[in-house]
N, C-alpha and C positions, 0 to 999 in steps of 0.2 A: 172505450174511446179509441178511435183510430187516429194514429199520427203518421203523417207522410214524411219519409226521410229521403233526401235527394241522393241520386246515384253519383253525383259529382264529388262525394266525399265518403270515405269508408267509415261510416258511423255505426256504432254498436253500443248505444246507451243502455244502462240498466233501468228499464222502465218499470213503474209500479204495476202491481197486479191489476188486470183489467184494461191495460193499455196495449193495443196491438200496433206494431210497426209495419208499414207497407212502403216498399221502395217505389220511387217514381223518377222519371227522367225530366229534369227541368227544361230540356230543349223541346219537349213534346207537350201537347195539351193533355191535361189530366184525363185518365180513362174514366168513363162513366161510372164504373163500379167503385172508383175511389173518391167520388165527389161527395160522399157522405162523411168525409173526414172532419174531425173537430179540431185538429192541430196540424200545422204545416211547418216544416223546417226549411228554410230558404238558404240556398247557396248555389251560385253559378247561374242565376237566371238572367235571361234577357228581360228588359223592361216590359215588353208586351206579354211575355209568358206569365209574368207575375200578375199583371193586370187581368189576364184570363183566369188565373187561379182565384183571384179575388172575386170575380164574377161567378165562377163555377161552384165555389164552396159555400153553399148557402147556410150550412150549419156550423161554420167555422167559429171557434171560440178563441184560438190563440195562434199567433204566428211567431216563430222563433227565427229571426235572422242571425246569421253567423258573421256578417260583416260588422265592423265597429260602428259604422255610420247608420243613421236611420232614414236617409234620404230616399232610398229605393222603396222601403216599406211604406213610407208616407205617400209616395207618388203612385203606388199601385192601386189605391182606391179601396182598401179594405173597409168594411162596415165600421161605424164608430164604436160599436160594442165589442169588436174584436181586440183582444189584448195583443199589443205588439211589443216584442222584446228584441234587443240587439245582442251582438257578440262583443260588446265592450269587454276588454280584458283578454280576449282570445288572441289578439294580434300584437300585444304589447312587446313581447320579446322579438318576434321576427321583424316587425317594422322598425323598432329602435335599433336593431342590429343593422338593417339595411341603411337606415339614416346615418348611422355611424360610418358605414363603409363609404357612403357618398361624401360625407364631410372629409374623411381622410383622403379620399381620392382627389378632391380639389386641393386640399391643403398641401398634400405631398406631391402634387402636380403630375398625377398619373395620366391624365389625358394627354399632356404634352409629351410624356415619356412614351406613350403609345404611338403618337404620331412620329416621333423620332425613330422608334423601332420599325414602323412601316417603311421608313425611308432608309433603313439600315445605317442610321447615323448615331454615333456615340455622342449623346447630348451633354457637352461639357458644362453648359449653363445650369444643368439640373444636378450634376454630380460633383464629386471632389469637395474641396474645402468650401464651406458655405457659412455665412453669418447666421447665428441663431435667430435673430430678429431683424431681417433686412427691411429697408424701406419698401412700402407697397404691401402687397398681399402677404398674409401670414403663411409661413411654410412649416409650422409646427403648431400643435395644440397647446404646447407649454405657454401659459399666460395668455392664450388667445381669448378674446371676448366673444362668447357665443350667446346669442339670444334665441331662446326656443319659444316660438309663438304658437300657443296651443299647449297648455301645460297640464294635460290629463295624464292618464297612466302611461301612455307612450312617451310623452314629453318628459315626464319625471324619470322614467327608466333611462332614456337617452341622456338626460342631464347627468345621471350617475356615471354612465360610461365616459362621457366627455370629461367630467370632473376628475375621474380616475386617471385620465391621460394628461391632466394638468391645465385644462381649460377653466376659465372663470365664467360660470354659467349663471344666467338669469332667465326667468320665465316671464311670459306674458299670458294673462288669462282675463276673464271677465271681472274678477275681483282680485284685489291685491292682498298680499300677506306672505306667509311662508308655507311652502309645500315640499315635503320630502327633504327638508333641510336647505332649500334654495329660496332666495328672494324672488318674489313674483310681483310684478307691477300690473296694473289694470290697463285696459285698452287706451284710456285717456293719456297715459304716460308713454305710449308706444313710440311716438315720433321722437321724443327726447332720447329714448333708449337706442333707436336706430342710428343716431349720429355717432354713437360710441360702440359700434358693433363691427367685429371682424367677420363673423359668420352668422347669418340669419337662417334658422331652420324653421320651416313652417309645417305644423301638424294640425292644420285647421280642418274642421268638417265642412261639408257642403251645406250651406244654409243661406237664406236671403241676406243675413247680416254679414256673411263672409264673402259674398260675391265680389270678386276683384278687390279683395281687401288690400292686397299689395298692389296699389295703383301707381301711376306715374309720380304722384307727389311723395308717396312713401319710399319709392325707389330712389327718388332724388335726395331723400333724407339720409340714405345710407352713404358711407364714405365710398370713394371710387375704388378703394382696395378691397371692398367687401365681397363675400361670396353669398349666394342664395341657394338654399336647398329646400325642395318641396316634396314631402312624402304624405301630404294630406289629401287634398282634392285639387284638380287642375283649375276648377272654377274660382279658386281663391286668389289667383294671380292674373295680372294683365300681361299677357304674353307679348303683345306688340310693344308695350312700354319697356318690358324686360329686354327684348331684343334690341331696341333702340339704345338703351343704356349700355348694353354689352358692346355694341358696335361702335359707340362713341367713346368707349373707355371709361364710362361712369360706373361700371361694375367690373370686378375682376373675373367673375365666372358664375355659372349656375349649374346645379345638378337637379334634374327633374325626374321624379318617378311617376308623376301624374301630369296630364296635359288637359287643356280645355275640351278637346275632342279626342276621344279614344276609340279605336286605335288612332294614333297620330297620322294624319294624311301624308302620303308620300311626297306631296308638294310643299309641305311645311318647311319654312326656312330654318326651323329649329334643328333639323337633321344636319345641316351643313355648317351651322355656326360653331367655329372651333372652340369657343369658350363655353359651350353647353355640353354637359354629360347627360345622356338620356338612358333611362331604364324603363321597360314597358309595364309599368304598374306592378312591379315585382316585389315590392316591400312586404306585402301581405300575402294572401293566397294560401296560407297554411295555418288555419285557426288551431291554436293549441288549447286543449281542454274542452272541445266541443261536446264530447260524450257526457262529461260531468255536468255541463251547463244544461243540456237538453234534459238529462235525467232529473236534475234538481228542479227545473221549472215545470216539468211534467208532473212530478210528485206534488209540487205546490198547487198546481191547477186542480188536480184531483182532490186535494185536501182543502181546497178553498182558501189557501194562504197566499200572501203577496208573492209575486214572481220577481226574479232578479232582472235588472236592466230594462225596466218598463219604459216605453217611449211616452213622453207627455204629449197629449193630443188636444 
């Protein structure tokens, strides 16, 4: 069996006997001599390049995506009998780390400190004696009420970091209960939770059900001192409603690692909004444990066993 490994990542999985690895460039169309491959590992593709691969690989049996989400794999048009698997679990630590950094940047008012530094101004309103819990936006995670919307592996890891710094964390998922020691409510209870939230962190995947999930109504349900952080997908928020709330003082600030259009157009008003902190989809991009996952699933495929992280189709 031939498996195609992308040159966008330094992969070196321990493949089972009889499986041959061939490198390919995701930015280029697959070479004719590689179109007999039965397995494809996906990382760093453009959408059209992935669709070309779906058309070119007539004998394909399995596609291993290294992204946590399945939206790109599903959109590519792979045949129904091709097994699709994702990189769920590979991005847990990097993304949760980045999310924590964004939360701390907002809470500890680093964007305002950066603007003061650019002006060569010693910002006395940010330093010196400060109340621990002032009126308005929280300035510490101690006793801060943080709601993590999307409570999978990344959300649970982030909740642990936030809790260790003193935050009171609750999760939102499709079903209620307890996960990783944290209380989790379902989507039906979301609006009630928003009203009692200091920081909302979104870790939602791209899907029809999550399209603009944070809409004008839910933004209005947040207190005007609340912060919003999004490290999921840009499609899950209404950017116009978010900007309007920020400009009207109905939200304290937002940190966005993802936007509806990426790269973010130069003319987007998000760039110049002082209450918005932007990072260029930088939370992930470094899948941890890719070799082990590729090797595990390749061995399972050869042995006729169930694969890990299979996409329901």
